[in-house]
C-alpha positions as CSV (number, residue, x, y, z in Angstrom):
1,M,2.1,-33.7,-5.7
2,L,-0.3,-31.0,-4.2
3,S,-2.3,-28.8,-6.7
4,P,-1.4,-25.0,-6.7
5,E,-4.8,-24.3,-4.8
6,R,-4.0,-26.9,-2.2
7,R,-0.5,-25.5,-1.8
8,A,-2.0,-22.0,-1.3
9,R,-4.6,-23.3,1.2
10,A,-1.8,-25.0,3.3
11,V,-0.1,-21.6,3.8
12,V,-3.4,-19.9,5.2
13,A,-3.9,-23.1,7.2
14,A,-0.4,-22.8,8.8
15,A,-0.9,-19.1,9.3
16,A,-4.1,-19.9,11.6
17,R,-1.6,-21.3,14.2
18,L,-0.1,-17.8,14.6
19,V,-3.6,-16.2,14.8
20,D,-4.6,-18.5,17.9
21,P,-3.2,-17.1,21.1
22,G,-3.4,-20.5,22.7
23,D,-1.1,-22.1,20.3
24,P,2.7,-22.0,21.3
25,L,3.6,-20.3,17.8
26,G,0.7,-17.7,18.5
27,A,1.9,-16.9,21.9
28,R,5.6,-16.5,20.7
29,A,4.3,-14.3,17.9
30,R,2.6,-12.0,20.5
31,R,5.7,-11.9,22.7
32,L,8.2,-11.3,19.9
33,L,6.5,-9.3,17.3
34,P,6.1,-5.8,19.1
35,A,9.9,-5.4,19.2
36,S,10.5,-6.6,15.6
37,T,7.7,-4.8,14.0
38,G,7.7,-1.5,15.9
39,L,4.0,-2.0,16.6
40,S,2.5,-1.7,20.0
41,S,1.4,-5.0,21.5
42,E,-2.2,-3.7,20.8
43,G,-1.4,-3.3,17.3
44,V,0.1,-6.7,16.8
45,E,-2.9,-8.2,18.3
46,L,-5.2,-6.2,16.1
47,A,-3.1,-7.4,13.0
48,L,-3.2,-11.1,14.0
49,R,-6.8,-11.0,15.1
50,D,-8.4,-9.0,12.2
51,H,-6.0,-9.0,9.3
52,V,-4.5,-12.5,8.7
53,E,-6.0,-14.2,5.7
54,R,-8.4,-17.1,7.1
55,G,-9.6,-18.5,3.8
56,A,-11.6,-17.6,0.8
57,T,-14.4,-18.7,-1.3
58,D,-13.8,-21.3,-4.1
59,D,-14.3,-18.4,-6.6
60,E,-11.6,-16.3,-4.8
61,W,-9.2,-19.3,-4.7
62,A,-9.6,-19.8,-8.4
63,R,-8.9,-16.1,-9.1
64,L,-5.8,-16.2,-6.9
65,V,-4.4,-19.2,-8.6
66,G,-5.3,-17.5,-11.9
67,S,-3.5,-14.2,-11.0
68,V,0.0,-15.9,-11.0
69,E,2.1,-17.4,-13.8
70,P,3.5,-21.0,-13.0
71,A,7.3,-21.4,-12.4
72,P,9.6,-24.1,-11.2
73,R,10.6,-22.1,-8.2
74,V,9.4,-18.5,-6.9
75,W,11.9,-16.5,-4.8
76,V,10.0,-14.0,-2.5
77,S,11.5,-10.7,-1.2
78,L,9.3,-9.4,1.6
79,S,9.2,-6.1,3.3
80,A,8.5,-5.1,6.8
81,N,5.7,-2.5,7.0
82,V,2.7,-5.1,7.2
83,F,4.2,-8.1,8.6
84,V,1.1,-10.3,8.1
85,G,1.5,-9.7,4.3
86,A,3.9,-12.6,4.3
87,V,0.8,-15.0,4.4
88,R,-0.6,-13.7,1.2
89,A,2.8,-13.4,-0.5
90,L,3.6,-17.0,0.3
91,A,0.1,-18.2,-0.7
92,L,0.7,-16.5,-4.2
93,A,4.2,-17.9,-4.5
94,F,2.9,-21.5,-3.8
95,A,0.0,-21.1,-6.1
96,A,2.7,-20.4,-8.8
97,A,5.5,-23.0,-7.8
98,P,5.9,-26.0,-5.7
99,L,9.2,-24.6,-4.3
100,V,9.6,-21.4,-2.7
101,S,12.6,-19.4,-1.4
102,A,11.9,-16.5,0.8
103,R,13.9,-13.8,2.1
104,A,12.5,-11.9,5.0
105,S,13.2,-8.2,5.8
106,R,16.1,-7.6,7.9
107,R,13.9,-5.2,10.0
108,E,11.3,-7.9,10.6
109,P,12.3,-11.6,10.2
110,V,10.2,-12.9,13.1
111,F,6.7,-13.5,11.6
112,M,8.4,-15.2,8.5
113,S,10.4,-17.5,10.7
114,L,7.2,-18.5,12.8
115,L,5.2,-19.0,9.7
116,A,7.9,-21.2,8.2
117,E,8.0,-23.1,11.4
118,A,4.0,-23.7,11.2
119,M,4.3,-24.8,7.5
120,G,7.1,-27.3,8.3
121,A,4.6,-29.3,10.4
122,G,2.0,-29.6,7.5
123,P,1.9,-30.7,3.7
124,L,4.4,-28.1,2.7
125,A,7.3,-29.5,4.9
126,G,10.6,-29.0,3.0
127,A,9.0,-26.8,0.2
128,L,9.9,-23.6,1.8
129,S,13.4,-22.4,2.5
130,L,14.4,-19.3,4.1
131,V,17.4,-17.4,2.4
132,D,19.6,-14.4,2.8
133,A,19.6,-13.5,-0.7
134,I,17.7,-13.7,-3.9
135,S,19.7,-15.8,-6.4
136,P,17.2,-17.2,-9.1
137,S,18.1,-19.2,-12.1
138,P,16.1,-19.2,-15.4
139,P,13.1,-20.0,-15.6
140,D,12.5,-19.1,-11.8
141,A,10.3,-16.2,-10.9
142,V,10.7,-13.5,-8.3
143,H,7.9,-11.9,-6.4
144,A,9.3,-8.8,-4.6
145,Y,7.7,-6.3,-2.2
146,G,9.2,-3.0,-1.1
147,S,10.1,0.5,-2.2
148,D,10.4,1.5,-6.0
149,E,14.2,2.1,-5.5
150,T,14.7,-1.3,-4.0
151,L,12.8,-3.0,-6.8
152,R,14.8,-1.2,-9.5
153,A,18.1,-2.4,-8.0
154,L,16.7,-5.9,-7.7
155,A,15.6,-5.9,-11.4
156,A,19.0,-4.7,-12.4
157,S,20.6,-7.6,-10.7
158,L,18.5,-10.3,-12.0
159,P,19.8,-12.7,-14.9
160,P,18.0,-12.7,-18.3
161,R,14.7,-14.9,-18.5
162,V,13.8,-14.5,-14.8
163,A,10.3,-13.0,-14.3
164,L,10.0,-10.2,-11.6
165,V,6.6,-9.6,-10.3
166,A,7.1,-6.4,-8.3
167,H,4.9,-4.5,-5.9
168,G,6.2,-1.1,-4.9
169,H,5.2,2.2,-3.4
170,G,1.5,2.5,-2.9
171,L,-1.3,4.3,-1.0
172,G,-5.0,4.0,-0.4
173,L,-7.5,6.9,-1.2
174,A,-11.0,7.3,0.3
175,A,-14.0,9.2,-1.2
176,V,-16.8,10.4,0.8
177,D,-20.1,10.9,-0.7
178,G,-22.4,10.0,2.2
179,S,-22.6,10.8,5.9
180,P,-19.4,12.7,7.0
181,E,-19.5,11.4,10.5
182,D,-20.1,7.7,9.6
183,A,-17.5,7.9,6.7
184,A,-14.9,9.4,8.9
185,R,-15.1,6.7,11.6
186,A,-14.9,4.0,9.1
187,I,-11.9,5.6,7.5
188,A,-10.3,5.6,11.0
189,R,-10.7,1.9,11.1
190,D,-8.6,1.7,8.0
191,V,-5.8,4.1,9.2
192,V,-5.1,2.5,12.6
193,P,-3.9,-1.2,11.4
194,F,-0.2,-1.4,10.8
195,D,0.0,2.3,11.9
196,Q,-1.0,3.2,8.3
197,R,2.3,1.7,6.8
198,G,0.6,-0.5,4.2
199,C,-0.2,0.0,0.6
200,A,-3.9,-0.1,1.3
201,S,-3.7,2.4,4.2
202,P,-5.7,5.5,3.3
203,R,-3.5,8.7,3.3
204,V,-5.9,10.9,1.3
205,V,-9.6,11.6,1.7
206,L,-11.6,13.3,-0.9
207,V,-15.1,14.8,0.1
208,S,-17.9,15.9,-2.0
209,G,-20.1,18.8,-1.3
210,G,-17.5,21.5,-0.6
211,E,-15.5,22.8,2.2
212,A,-18.1,22.5,5.1
213,R,-18.4,18.8,4.4
214,A,-14.7,18.4,4.3
215,L,-14.2,20.1,7.7
216,R,-16.9,17.8,9.1
217,V,-15.1,14.7,7.9
218,A,-11.8,16.1,9.2
219,A,-13.2,17.1,12.7
220,T,-14.9,13.5,13.3
221,L,-11.8,11.8,11.7
222,A,-9.4,13.6,14.1
223,E,-11.7,12.6,17.0
224,A,-11.9,8.9,15.9
225,L,-8.1,8.7,15.6
226,D,-7.7,10.0,19.2
227,E,-10.0,7.5,20.5
228,A,-8.3,4.8,18.6
229,E,-5.1,5.9,20.1
230,A,-6.4,5.0,23.5
231,R,-7.3,1.5,22.4
232,V,-4.5,0.8,20.0
233,P,-1.5,3.1,20.7
234,T,0.8,3.9,17.9
235,G,4.0,1.9,17.8
236,H,7.6,3.2,17.5
237,V,8.0,6.7,15.7
238,S,11.3,7.9,14.8
239,P,12.5,11.4,15.5
240,A,12.5,12.1,11.7
241,E,8.9,10.9,11.4
242,R,7.8,13.1,14.4
243,A,9.5,16.2,12.8
244,A,8.0,15.4,9.3
245,V,4.4,15.1,10.8
246,R,4.9,18.4,12.9
247,A,6.0,20.2,9.7
248,Y,3.2,18.8,7.6
249,L,0.5,19.8,10.3
250,D,2.1,23.4,10.4
251,V,1.9,23.7,6.6
252,S,-1.7,22.3,6.6
253,A,-2.7,24.9,9.3
254,M,-1.2,27.8,7.2
255,A,-2.9,26.3,3.9
256,G,-6.2,25.4,5.3
257,A,-6.6,23.7,8.8
258,A,-5.0,21.1,10.8
259,L,-7.3,19.2,13.3
260,G,-5.3,16.7,15.5
261,R,-3.4,14.5,13.0
262,V,-5.6,15.5,10.1
263,G,-4.6,18.2,7.6
264,V,-7.3,19.9,5.7
265,A,-6.4,21.2,2.3
266,L,-9.4,23.7,1.7
267,D,-7.8,25.0,-1.5
268,G,-8.1,21.4,-2.7
269,A,-4.3,21.0,-3.4
270,I,-3.5,17.4,-2.1
271,R,-0.4,17.1,0.1
272,V,0.4,13.4,0.8
273,P,1.1,13.3,4.5
274,P,3.9,11.7,6.2
275,L,3.5,8.6,8.5
276,P,2.2,7.5,10.9
277,R,-1.6,7.9,11.3
278,V,-1.8,11.3,9.4
279,V,-4.5,12.0,6.9
280,C,-5.0,14.7,4.2
281,V,-8.8,15.6,3.7
282,A,-9.5,17.9,0.6
283,P,-12.9,18.9,-1.0
284,A,-13.3,17.4,-4.3
285,V,-12.8,20.1,-6.9
286,D,-11.6,18.7,-10.0
287,V,-10.5,15.1,-9.2
288,E,-8.6,14.5,-12.4
289,V,-6.3,17.4,-11.7
290,Q,-6.2,16.9,-8.0
291,L,-5.1,13.3,-8.3
292,S,-2.8,13.8,-11.5
293,L,0.4,13.2,-9.6
294,L,-1.0,10.4,-7.5
295,T,-3.1,7.9,-9.5
296,R,0.3,5.8,-10.4
297,W,0.4,5.0,-6.8
298,V,-3.2,4.5,-5.6
299,T,-3.7,0.8,-4.8
300,S,-7.1,1.0,-3.2
301,V,-10.1,3.2,-3.6
302,A,-12.8,3.1,-0.8
303,G,-16.2,4.6,-1.0
304,D,-19.5,4.2,-2.6
305,G,-21.1,6.9,-4.7
306,P,-20.5,9.2,-7.7
307,L,-17.1,10.7,-6.3
308,A,-15.7,7.2,-5.5
309,D,-16.7,6.0,-8.9
310,A,-14.9,9.2,-10.4
311,V,-11.7,8.5,-8.6
312,A,-11.8,4.7,-9.3
313,A,-12.1,5.5,-13.2
314,L,-8.8,7.6,-12.8
315,C,-7.1,4.6,-11.0
316,P,-8.1,1.6,-13.0
317,G,-5.6,-0.8,-11.4
318,A,-6.7,0.1,-7.9
319,R,-9.0,-2.4,-5.8
320,R,-12.5,-1.1,-4.7
321,A,-13.4,-1.4,-1.1
322,S,-16.0,-0.2,1.2
323,L,-15.0,2.4,3.8
324,G,-13.7,0.5,6.9
325,E,-12.7,-2.5,4.9
326,M,-9.7,-1.2,2.9
327,Q,-7.2,-3.4,5.0
328,R,-9.3,-6.5,4.6
329,P,-9.4,-7.3,0.9
330,P,-10.5,-10.7,-0.4
331,L,-7.9,-13.4,-0.8
332,D,-8.1,-13.5,-4.6
333,G,-4.6,-12.2,-5.7
334,P,-2.2,-9.6,-4.6
335,I,-3.5,-6.6,-2.9
336,D,-1.7,-4.5,-5.5
337,L,-3.6,-5.1,-8.7
338,R,-1.9,-2.4,-10.8
339,G,-0.7,-5.2,-13.1
340,L,2.8,-4.2,-13.5
341,R,5.8,-6.4,-13.9
342,G,9.2,-4.9,-12.9
343,P,9.8,-1.5,-11.1
344,R,7.7,1.3,-12.6
345,P,9.6,4.1,-14.2
346,G,9.4,7.6,-13.2
347,P,9.5,9.4,-9.9
348,T,8.9,7.9,-6.4
349,L,6.1,8.6,-4.1
350,R,8.5,10.7,-2.0
351,D,9.4,12.6,-4.9
352,T,5.7,13.5,-5.5
353,A,4.4,13.6,-1.9
354,W,5.3,17.3,-1.2
355,R,4.9,18.8,-4.6
356,G,2.1,21.2,-5.0
357,S,0.9,24.6,-6.4
358,R,-1.5,26.9,-4.9
359,R,-3.2,26.9,-8.4
360,S,-2.9,23.1,-8.9
361,T,-6.7,22.8,-8.6
362,S,-7.3,25.4,-11.5
363,R,-8.4,24.7,-14.8
364,P,-6.2,25.5,-17.9
365,S,-6.9,28.9,-19.4
366,R,-8.6,29.1,-22.8
367,G,-6.1,28.3,-25.6
368,R,-3.6,26.6,-23.3
369,A,-2.8,23.0,-24.2
370,R,-3.8,20.4,-21.8
371,P,-1.0,18.5,-20.2
372,G,0.3,15.6,-22.1
373,R,0.8,12.1,-21.0
374,R,3.9,10.1,-19.8
375,A,5.0,7.1,-21.8
376,P,3.0,4.0,-20.6
377,P,4.6,1.9,-17.9
378,T,6.7,-1.1,-19.1
379,E,6.6,-4.8,-18.3
380,T,10.0,-6.3,-17.7
381,T,10.9,-10.0,-17.8
382,G,14.6,-10.6,-17.7
383,A,16.3,-8.6,-20.5
384,R,12.9,-8.1,-22.4
385,T,10.8,-5.0,-21.8
386,R,7.4,-4.4,-23.4
387,T,4.6,-1.8,-22.8
388,C,2.2,-3.0,-20.1
389,P,-1.4,-3.0,-21.6
390,T,-3.2,-3.0,-18.5
391,A,-1.9,0.3,-16.9
392,R,-3.1,3.6,-17.7
393,P,-0.6,6.3,-17.7
394,A,-0.9,9.1,-15.3
395,R,-1.5,12.6,-16.4
396,R,1.1,15.5,-15.6
397,S,0.0,18.1,-13.3
398,L,-0.9,21.5,-14.6
399,A,1.9,22.9,-12.5
400,S,4.4,20.6,-14.1
401,S,3.1,21.4,-17.5
402,R,4.0,25.1,-17.2
403,S,7.6,24.7,-16.3
404,S,10.2,22.0,-16.6
405,S,11.3,22.7,-13.0
406,P,8.0,23.7,-11.3
407,S,8.3,25.9,-8.2
408,R,7.9,24.1,-4.9
409,P,5.9,25.6,-1.8
410,P,7.8,26.0,1.3
411,C,6.5,22.5,2.6
412,A,8.5,20.9,-0.2
413,R,11.7,21.6,1.7
414,G,11.0,18.6,4.0
415,T,11.2,15.0,3.0
416,P,8.5,12.4,4.2
417,S,9.8,9.3,6.1
418,R,11.5,6.5,4.2
419,R,8.7,4.3,5.5
420,T,6.2,5.3,2.9
421,A,6.7,2.3,0.7
422,C,4.0,-0.3,-0.1
423,S,5.9,-2.8,2.0
424,A,3.0,-5.0,2.3
425,S,3.2,-8.2,0.6
426,Q,-0.6,-8.0,0.9
């Protein structure tokens, strides 16, 4: 019987066939994936060439195996936004169990099918089954990736004593302390893969040093994204997404500035942009207040310097990365390290994305009580629920502390695209 580490290594070895354009499976992947993923052919090639896990150090393999709990069988429910995330998801599943049943996204079943075919010719032949429904029995485990709403529904359908390891909505956040131009070009390299639809994709950039530096970052980032568009065109964009992007940039222009596909929040009030390839840049004013509504969804913090350290301290479950490397984390566990089991309580990212206040970056007046804290997230295993000790509860915003139904700015009338989930099984 193969050890957990050898099973996980076998998944990555099978995926190498899909990376190789000279392999028949690699050629089929490049022919079929543009239609199933919605990415351009250049976007598919970029993902296969640079973002499929190709191995890890011995220490990283040990951490990956240690990040999962053993089970007789793991059921995996995949999402579509980052198709290569199936490799990490199956490596984690096989590190936990000798048998895995996987349900691919209905929107993107091709990569999972090709990966299963590659695995069938190796040491895991017969260990992976592709299924249409998740139907575990105790003491199986379920590893699920998708929107928070989908995960809540899945959790409600599971029988008792079935452990759910859930990875829901998420986003990446970049912090710029150094050269604005160098940082902006590195951030563009993180935005382009998967058309920014992954949970490690940067959506928000905070810049130290005031408005002038924030504008320099935004201008260079807009230029770099235009240049990247010529090399790796954006894939399919729905009419609703196009409308959301136009509305977001219009609001950004009124509230600060809009440069290309970059909204500049000169007032410091962060407005999470819709997809694809749209970024909010804001000067760092009071990061604890600016991020008070977002810390629960931050899965990755990029940057080196005091601002990045301050942001990371507010998001203790997030990975740290260098600018330009957010989409290439080490293979040492799930990309989403927020450490929660079961779907998180509270609002979804879409509920929060367009909230804001012109005074959201102001400090409380003297004598006003600081906003309270939400109840800590919970850990759910079957019918049992307990407080998750590893997650830090997010603060309420100052705006929400003033009223039980805070006013919403004109931009709040829009609704970001449904494809904002951390759909990556990264």
